[in-house]
C-alpha positions as CSV (number, residue, x, y, z in Angstrom):
1,M,-49.0,80.8,-89.6
2,G,-52.5,80.2,-88.5
3,Y,-54.3,77.0,-87.6
4,E,-55.6,75.2,-90.7
5,K,-58.8,73.3,-90.1
6,P,-58.6,69.7,-91.4
7,D,-60.5,69.0,-94.6
8,N,-61.9,65.5,-94.2
9,I,-63.6,65.7,-97.6
10,N,-61.1,67.0,-100.1
11,S,-57.8,66.2,-98.6
12,P,-57.9,64.1,-95.4
13,A,-54.7,64.3,-93.4
14,H,-54.5,60.6,-93.1
15,Y,-54.5,60.2,-96.9
16,T,-51.9,62.9,-97.6
17,Q,-48.9,61.9,-95.6
18,G,-45.8,62.1,-97.7
19,K,-45.4,63.4,-101.3
20,Y,-48.4,61.8,-102.9
21,E,-52.1,61.4,-102.1
22,V,-53.3,57.8,-101.8
23,I,-56.0,58.4,-104.5
24,D,-53.3,59.4,-107.0
25,I,-51.3,56.2,-106.3
26,I,-54.5,54.1,-106.7
27,Q,-55.3,55.8,-110.0
28,A,-51.8,55.2,-111.3
29,S,-51.9,51.5,-110.4
30,M,-55.2,50.9,-112.3
31,S,-56.5,51.0,-115.9
32,H,-58.9,53.8,-116.7
33,E,-61.9,51.4,-116.5
34,G,-60.6,49.9,-113.2
35,F,-60.3,53.4,-111.7
36,Q,-63.8,54.3,-112.8
37,G,-65.1,51.2,-111.1
38,Y,-63.2,52.1,-107.9
39,L,-64.8,55.6,-107.9
40,L,-68.3,54.1,-108.5
41,G,-67.7,51.7,-105.6
42,N,-66.8,54.5,-103.3
43,M,-69.8,56.5,-104.4
44,T,-72.0,53.6,-103.6
45,K,-70.3,53.0,-100.2
46,Y,-70.9,56.6,-99.1
47,L,-74.5,56.6,-100.3
48,L,-75.3,53.5,-98.3
49,R,-73.4,54.7,-95.2
50,C,-75.0,58.1,-95.0
51,Q,-78.4,56.6,-94.2
52,H,-77.0,55.2,-91.0
53,K,-75.2,58.2,-89.7
54,H,-77.0,60.0,-86.9
55,Q,-74.3,62.3,-85.6
56,D,-74.4,64.7,-88.6
57,G,-77.3,63.2,-90.6
58,G,-74.8,61.7,-93.0
59,S,-73.8,65.0,-94.5
60,E,-70.1,64.3,-94.4
61,D,-70.6,61.0,-96.2
62,L,-72.8,62.8,-98.8
63,K,-70.0,65.4,-99.3
64,K,-67.6,62.5,-99.9
65,L,-70.0,60.9,-102.4
66,I,-70.1,64.2,-104.3
67,W,-66.2,64.4,-104.2
68,Y,-66.0,60.9,-105.8
69,A,-68.7,61.8,-108.3
70,E,-66.8,64.9,-109.4
71,K,-63.6,62.9,-109.7
72,Y,-65.5,60.3,-111.8
73,I,-66.9,63.1,-114.1
74,A,-63.4,64.6,-114.4
75,N,-62.0,61.2,-115.3
76,I,-64.6,60.8,-118.0
77,R,-63.6,64.2,-119.5
78,V,-60.0,63.0,-119.6
79,E,-60.9,59.9,-121.4
80,T,-63.0,61.7,-124.0
81,A,-60.6,64.6,-124.6
């Protein structure tokens, strides 16, 4: 087995300990509308944070924003299906 580079955007190790990912537990505990609000809040957080990151120019936070935006869009599709 080779070394697997941690993926801090799609599946951070600190959020995937155990059988379930934290995001899945959060989604299961909320209404559809509540989860959409949670996703929007995280998108806003990463947008505002990226402007103050100097080490990587905020690129990691922008990638996280995109991840939450894609999750938001996928969640819209589930609701309208």
